C-alpha angles and dihedrals in degrees: 000000000000116000116242118263125225115252114254095027130129093284091056093052123113089232091059092045091053096047091043091053090048093051093047090052092044091053093045092242089289133123109259089217106049102007097235120147118262096187096113118099110280095007100101116090122177110203130196109234090203109033124248087238093058098034113020090165090067097050092109101029110114090212088066094051132080136180115243134180116236092261095054092040089055089047091050091052092048089053093052120088128210113333092006099295106156124237121199104314117228097203136053137200113262114263094016139127123251091277092056095252113139115255092221106093091207093058110122091240089071090060092066094063 
């Protein structure tokens, strides 16, 4: 279960709302792991690939964000250690290399490098 957030924090900011909407649209409102639709109320999760704790400079960079379904978002959080540091991930984005980077060179994630 996700812990409650304080009102007025980063995730309530207009900047987060704008980049979140952009990432959901970019990913076609589909989980980047399994491809299922996340259009239903409460189904869309936008996850930081590199945590805000580790890379605060990437918190609003679309190339560091991905759309996940609730199942894969929960799995990602279980695989993260204290403060969001990732352990060995057990899932990968479809059509991606071993690091999780999409194989398609025109994928938007390549623009953030």
